[in-house]
N, CA, C and O atoms as a GROMACS GRO file, in nm:
protein
  292
    1UNK      N    1   0.085  -0.117   0.000
    1UNK     CA    2   0.000   0.000   0.000
    1UNK      C    3   0.089   0.124   0.000
    1UNK      O    4   0.185   0.132   0.077
    2UNK      N    5   0.058   0.217  -0.085
    2UNK     CA    6   0.136   0.339  -0.098
    2UNK      C    7   0.061   0.455  -0.032
    2UNK      O    8  -0.062   0.457  -0.029
    3UNK      N    9   0.135   0.551   0.020
    3UNK     CA   10   0.072   0.669   0.080
    3UNK      C   11   0.003   0.753  -0.027
    3UNK      O   12  -0.101   0.814  -0.001
    4UNK      N   13   0.060   0.755  -0.146
    4UNK     CA   14   0.005   0.830  -0.260
    4UNK      C   15  -0.010   0.732  -0.377
    4UNK      O   16   0.068   0.637  -0.386
    5UNK      N   17  -0.105   0.753  -0.465
    5UNK     CA   18  -0.115   0.667  -0.585
    5UNK      C   19   0.012   0.679  -0.668
    5UNK      O   20   0.077   0.784  -0.669
    6UNK      N   21   0.047   0.572  -0.737
    6UNK     CA   22   0.161   0.576  -0.827
    6UNK      C   23   0.112   0.555  -0.969
    6UNK      O   24   0.013   0.487  -0.992
    7UNK      N   25   0.182   0.615  -1.064
    7UNK     CA   26   0.145   0.601  -1.204
    7UNK      C   27   0.216   0.480  -1.262
    7UNK      O   28   0.336   0.463  -1.244
    8UNK      N   29   0.141   0.396  -1.332
    8UNK     CA   30   0.202   0.288  -1.407
    8UNK      C   31   0.180   0.315  -1.555
    8UNK      O   32   0.074   0.365  -1.595
    9UNK      N   33   0.278   0.282  -1.635
    9UNK     CA   34   0.274   0.312  -1.777
    9UNK      C   35   0.244   0.186  -1.858
    9UNK      O   36   0.282   0.076  -1.817
   10UNK      N   37   0.177   0.201  -1.972
   10UNK     CA   38   0.148   0.085  -2.056
   10UNK      C   39   0.276   0.022  -2.108
   10UNK      O   40   0.375   0.091  -2.133
   11UNK      N   41   0.275  -0.110  -2.124
   11UNK     CA   42   0.384  -0.188  -2.182
   11UNK      C   43   0.515  -0.179  -2.104
   11UNK      O   44   0.623  -0.197  -2.162
   12UNK      N   45   0.508  -0.151  -1.975
   12UNK     CA   46   0.625  -0.147  -1.888
   12UNK      C   47   0.606  -0.257  -1.784
   12UNK      O   48   0.497  -0.272  -1.730
   13UNK      N   49   0.712  -0.334  -1.757
   13UNK     CA   50   0.705  -0.440  -1.656
   13UNK      C   51   0.736  -0.384  -1.519
   13UNK      O   52   0.831  -0.308  -1.503
   14UNK      N   53   0.656  -0.421  -1.420
   14UNK     CA   54   0.675  -0.379  -1.282
   14UNK      C   55   0.680  -0.504  -1.195
   14UNK      O   56   0.620  -0.606  -1.229
   15UNK      N   57   0.749  -0.496  -1.084
   15UNK     CA   58   0.751  -0.605  -0.987
   15UNK      C   59   0.675  -0.561  -0.864
   15UNK      O   60   0.707  -0.459  -0.802
   16UNK      N   61   0.573  -0.640  -0.828
   16UNK     CA   62   0.496  -0.613  -0.705
   16UNK      C   63   0.546  -0.710  -0.599
   16UNK      O   64   0.554  -0.831  -0.623
   17UNK      N   65   0.579  -0.657  -0.484
   17UNK     CA   66   0.633  -0.739  -0.376
   17UNK      C   67   0.562  -0.701  -0.247
   17UNK      O   68   0.540  -0.583  -0.220
   18UNK      N   69   0.527  -0.802  -0.168
   18UNK     CA   70   0.456  -0.774  -0.044
   18UNK      C   71   0.497  -0.874   0.063
   18UNK      O   72   0.532  -0.988   0.033
   19UNK      N   73   0.493  -0.830   0.187
   19UNK     CA   74   0.510  -0.918   0.301
   19UNK      C   75   0.374  -0.931   0.366
   19UNK      O   76   0.317  -0.834   0.417
   20UNK      N   77   0.322  -1.052   0.365
   20UNK     CA   78   0.188  -1.075   0.417
   20UNK      C   79   0.198  -1.131   0.558
   20UNK      O   80   0.279  -1.220   0.584
   21UNK      N   81   0.115  -1.081   0.648
   21UNK     CA   82   0.111  -1.128   0.785
   21UNK      C   83  -0.027  -1.182   0.814
   21UNK      O   84  -0.127  -1.131   0.764
   22UNK      N   85  -0.032  -1.286   0.895
   22UNK     CA   86  -0.161  -1.342   0.932
   22UNK      C   87  -0.159  -1.492   0.920
   22UNK      O   88  -0.054  -1.552   0.896
   23UNK      N   89  -0.275  -1.554   0.937
   23UNK     CA   90  -0.282  -1.700   0.932
   23UNK      C   91  -0.253  -1.752   0.791
   23UNK      O   92  -0.265  -1.679   0.693
   24UNK      N   93  -0.214  -1.880   0.782
   24UNK     CA   94  -0.191  -1.943   0.653
   24UNK      C   95  -0.317  -1.936   0.568
   24UNK      O   96  -0.428  -1.937   0.620
   25UNK      N   97  -0.298  -1.928   0.437
   25UNK     CA   98  -0.410  -1.926   0.343
   25UNK      C   99  -0.376  -2.020   0.229
   25UNK      O  100  -0.282  -2.099   0.238
   26UNK      N  101  -0.452  -2.012   0.123
   26UNK     CA  102  -0.425  -2.096   0.006
   26UNK      C  103  -0.324  -2.029  -0.088
   26UNK      O  104  -0.302  -2.079  -0.198
   27UNK      N  105  -0.263  -1.918  -0.047
   27UNK     CA  106  -0.154  -1.853  -0.120
   27UNK      C  107  -0.186  -1.824  -0.266
   27UNK      O  108  -0.099  -1.843  -0.352
   28UNK      N  109  -0.306  -1.780  -0.296
   28UNK     CA  110  -0.338  -1.743  -0.434
   28UNK      C  111  -0.373  -1.860  -0.523
   28UNK      O  112  -0.358  -1.850  -0.645
   29UNK      N  113  -0.420  -1.970  -0.466
   29UNK     CA  114  -0.456  -2.086  -0.546
   29UNK      C  115  -0.552  -2.045  -0.657
   29UNK      O  116  -0.643  -1.965  -0.635
   30UNK      N  117  -0.532  -2.099  -0.775
   30UNK     CA  118  -0.611  -2.069  -0.896
   30UNK      C  119  -0.589  -1.925  -0.942
   30UNK      O  120  -0.682  -1.861  -0.991
   31UNK      N  121  -0.469  -1.875  -0.926
   31UNK     CA  122  -0.436  -1.742  -0.975
   31UNK      C  123  -0.444  -1.736  -1.127
   31UNK      O  124  -0.446  -1.840  -1.194
   32UNK      N  125  -0.449  -1.618  -1.181
   32UNK     CA  126  -0.462  -1.598  -1.326
   32UNK      C  127  -0.335  -1.537  -1.382
   32UNK      O  128  -0.272  -1.453  -1.318
   33UNK      N  129  -0.297  -1.580  -1.504
   33UNK     CA  130  -0.180  -1.523  -1.572
   33UNK      C  131  -0.214  -1.387  -1.633
   33UNK      O  132  -0.127  -1.302  -1.649
   34UNK      N  133  -0.341  -1.368  -1.667
   34UNK     CA  134  -0.384  -1.242  -1.730
   34UNK      C  135  -0.520  -1.204  -1.674
   34UNK      O  136  -0.609  -1.288  -1.663
   35UNK      N  137  -0.536  -1.077  -1.640
   35UNK     CA  138  -0.664  -1.025  -1.592
   35UNK      C  139  -0.697  -0.902  -1.677
   35UNK      O  140  -0.618  -0.809  -1.685
   36UNK      N  141  -0.814  -0.904  -1.740
   36UNK     CA  142  -0.858  -0.790  -1.822
   36UNK      C  143  -0.980  -0.729  -1.755
   36UNK      O  144  -1.078  -0.798  -1.725
   37UNK      N  145  -0.972  -0.598  -1.733
   37UNK     CA  146  -1.085  -0.524  -1.674
   37UNK      C  147  -1.140  -0.431  -1.780
   37UNK      O  148  -1.067  -0.351  -1.838
   38UNK      N  149  -1.270  -0.440  -1.806
   38UNK     CA  150  -1.334  -0.351  -1.902
   38UNK      C  151  -1.420  -0.252  -1.825
   38UNK      O  152  -1.510  -0.292  -1.751
   39UNK      N  153  -1.393  -0.124  -1.844
   39UNK     CA  154  -1.467  -0.020  -1.772
   39UNK      C  155  -1.600   0.007  -1.841
   39UNK      O  156  -1.622  -0.035  -1.954
   40UNK      N  157  -1.690   0.078  -1.772
   40UNK     CA  158  -1.820   0.113  -1.833
   40UNK      C  159  -1.806   0.195  -1.961
   40UNK      O  160  -1.898   0.197  -2.043
   41UNK      N  161  -1.693   0.263  -1.978
   41UNK     CA  162  -1.672   0.343  -2.099
   41UNK      C  163  -1.609   0.260  -2.210
   41UNK      O  164  -1.568   0.314  -2.313
   42UNK      N  165  -1.599   0.127  -2.191
   42UNK     CA  166  -1.547   0.032  -2.289
   42UNK      C  167  -1.395   0.036  -2.303
   42UNK      O  168  -1.341  -0.029  -2.393
   43UNK      N  169  -1.324   0.108  -2.218
   43UNK     CA  170  -1.178   0.101  -2.222
   43UNK      C  171  -1.136  -0.023  -2.146
   43UNK      O  172  -1.203  -0.065  -2.051
   44UNK      N  173  -1.023  -0.083  -2.186
   44UNK     CA  174  -0.976  -0.206  -2.124
   44UNK      C  175  -0.841  -0.184  -2.058
   44UNK      O  176  -0.755  -0.114  -2.112
   45UNK      N  177  -0.824  -0.244  -1.942
   45UNK     CA  178  -0.696  -0.246  -1.872
   45UNK      C  179  -0.659  -0.392  -1.853
   45UNK      O  180  -0.740  -0.471  -1.803
   46UNK      N  181  -0.537  -0.428  -1.892
   46UNK     CA  182  -0.493  -0.567  -1.885
   46UNK      C  183  -0.371  -0.578  -1.795
   46UNK      O  184  -0.273  -0.506  -1.814
   47UNK      N  185  -0.377  -0.667  -1.697
   47UNK     CA  186  -0.262  -0.699  -1.612
   47UNK      C  187  -0.215  -0.838  -1.651
   47UNK      O  188  -0.294  -0.932  -1.654
   48UNK      N  189  -0.086  -0.852  -1.681
   48UNK     CA  190  -0.027  -0.981  -1.717
   48UNK      C  191   0.078  -1.014  -1.611
   48UNK      O  192   0.164  -0.931  -1.581
   49UNK      N  193   0.071  -1.134  -1.554
   49UNK     CA  194   0.161  -1.174  -1.446
   49UNK      C  195   0.266  -1.271  -1.498
   49UNK      O  196   0.235  -1.363  -1.573
   50UNK      N  197   0.390  -1.251  -1.456
   50UNK     CA  198   0.503  -1.336  -1.492
   50UNK      C  199   0.571  -1.384  -1.365
   50UNK      O  200   0.562  -1.319  -1.261
   51UNK      N  201   0.640  -1.497  -1.375
   51UNK     CA  202   0.722  -1.541  -1.263
   51UNK      C  203   0.837  -1.443  -1.246
   51UNK      O  204   0.891  -1.392  -1.344
   52UNK      N  205   0.874  -1.418  -1.123
   52UNK     CA  206   0.983  -1.327  -1.093
   52UNK      C  207   1.096  -1.404  -1.026
   52UNK      O  208   1.074  -1.472  -0.926
   53UNK      N  209   1.217  -1.394  -1.081
   53UNK     CA  210   1.328  -1.466  -1.017
   53UNK      C  211   1.360  -1.405  -0.881
   53UNK      O  212   1.330  -1.288  -0.855
   54UNK      N  213   1.420  -1.482  -0.795
   54UNK     CA  214   1.456  -1.430  -0.663
   54UNK      C  215   1.379  -1.503  -0.555
   54UNK      O  216   1.335  -1.616  -0.575
   55UNK      N  217   1.363  -1.438  -0.443
   55UNK     CA  218   1.296  -1.499  -0.329
   55UNK      C  219   1.145  -1.494  -0.349
   55UNK      O  220   1.080  -1.396  -0.313
   56UNK      N  221   1.090  -1.600  -0.406
   56UNK     CA  222   0.946  -1.602  -0.430
   56UNK      C  223   0.873  -1.695  -0.334
   56UNK      O  224   0.754  -1.720  -0.351
   57UNK      N  225   0.942  -1.745  -0.233
   57UNK     CA  226   0.882  -1.825  -0.127
   57UNK      C  227   0.805  -1.946  -0.181
   57UNK      O  228   0.706  -1.989  -0.122
   58UNK      N  229   0.852  -2.000  -0.295
   58UNK     CA  230   0.788  -2.118  -0.351
   58UNK      C  231   0.659  -2.091  -0.425
   58UNK      O  232   0.585  -2.184  -0.456
   59UNK      N  233   0.630  -1.966  -0.455
   59UNK     CA  234   0.507  -1.935  -0.528
   59UNK      C  235   0.534  -1.930  -0.677
   59UNK      O  236   0.650  -1.930  -0.720
   60UNK      N  237   0.429  -1.927  -0.755
   60UNK     CA  238   0.439  -1.921  -0.901
   60UNK      C  239   0.329  -1.829  -0.952
   60UNK      O  240   0.260  -1.763  -0.874
   61UNK      N  241   0.313  -1.826  -1.084
   61UNK     CA  242   0.207  -1.743  -1.142
   61UNK      C  243   0.070  -1.789  -1.092
   61UNK      O  244  -0.015  -1.708  -1.056
   62UNK      N  245   0.050  -1.922  -1.089
   62UNK     CA  246  -0.080  -1.977  -1.051
   62UNK      C  247  -0.101  -1.978  -0.900
   62UNK      O  248  -0.215  -1.973  -0.854
   63UNK      N  249   0.007  -1.983  -0.822
   63UNK     CA  250  -0.004  -1.994  -0.676
   63UNK      C  251   0.077  -1.884  -0.609
   63UNK      O  252   0.198  -1.899  -0.591
   64UNK      N  253   0.013  -1.776  -0.571
   64UNK     CA  254   0.083  -1.676  -0.493
   64UNK      C  255   0.080  -1.536  -0.547
   64UNK      O  256   0.170  -1.457  -0.516
   65UNK      N  257  -0.018  -1.501  -0.626
   65UNK     CA  258  -0.027  -1.364  -0.675
   65UNK      C  259  -0.062  -1.268  -0.563
   65UNK      O  260  -0.112  -1.307  -0.458
   66UNK      N  261  -0.036  -1.142  -0.588
   66UNK     CA  262  -0.083  -1.036  -0.499
   66UNK      C  263  -0.236  -1.047  -0.496
   66UNK      O  264  -0.297  -1.055  -0.602
   67UNK      N  265  -0.298  -1.049  -0.378
   67UNK     CA  266  -0.442  -1.078  -0.370
   67UNK      C  267  -0.534  -0.974  -0.433
   67UNK      O  268  -0.644  -1.007  -0.476
   68UNK      N  269  -0.491  -0.848  -0.439
   68UNK     CA  270  -0.581  -0.746  -0.490
   68UNK      C  271  -0.501  -0.626  -0.540
   68UNK      O  272  -0.405  -0.583  -0.475
   69UNK      N  273  -0.541  -0.574  -0.656
   69UNK     CA  274  -0.483  -0.450  -0.709
   69UNK      C  275  -0.598  -0.353  -0.727
   69UNK      O  276  -0.694  -0.381  -0.799
   70UNK      N  277  -0.587  -0.239  -0.661
   70UNK     CA  278  -0.690  -0.135  -0.674
   70UNK      C  279  -0.631  -0.026  -0.763
   70UNK      O  280  -0.522   0.025  -0.736
   71UNK      N  281  -0.703   0.010  -0.868
   71UNK     CA  282  -0.650   0.108  -0.964
   71UNK      C  283  -0.764   0.193  -1.020
   71UNK      O  284  -0.881   0.159  -1.008
   72UNK      N  285  -0.725   0.304  -1.079
   72UNK     CA  286  -0.822   0.385  -1.152
   72UNK      C  287  -0.756   0.434  -1.279
   72UNK      O  288  -0.634   0.442  -1.287
   73UNK      N  289  -0.838   0.468  -1.379
   73UNK     CA  290  -0.787   0.517  -1.507
   73UNK      C  291  -0.836   0.656  -1.533
   73UNK      O  292  -0.803   0.715  -1.636
   0.00000   0.00000   0.00000
């Protein structure tokens, strides 16, 4: 969570990283590689998820995505 919104640009790769606290969960079971959101004005926003090298705590694209992204256009 950021104190201020951040701008993300089209066709640029970003790495989202989080430290989650709390009881065990299913760690993003049945995660999606691509999420497309269509707004009421018919514009589309597409998020594509890739595996990230490094300390991924045994997660993958399908198991362990960030649980929620809140955005506006």
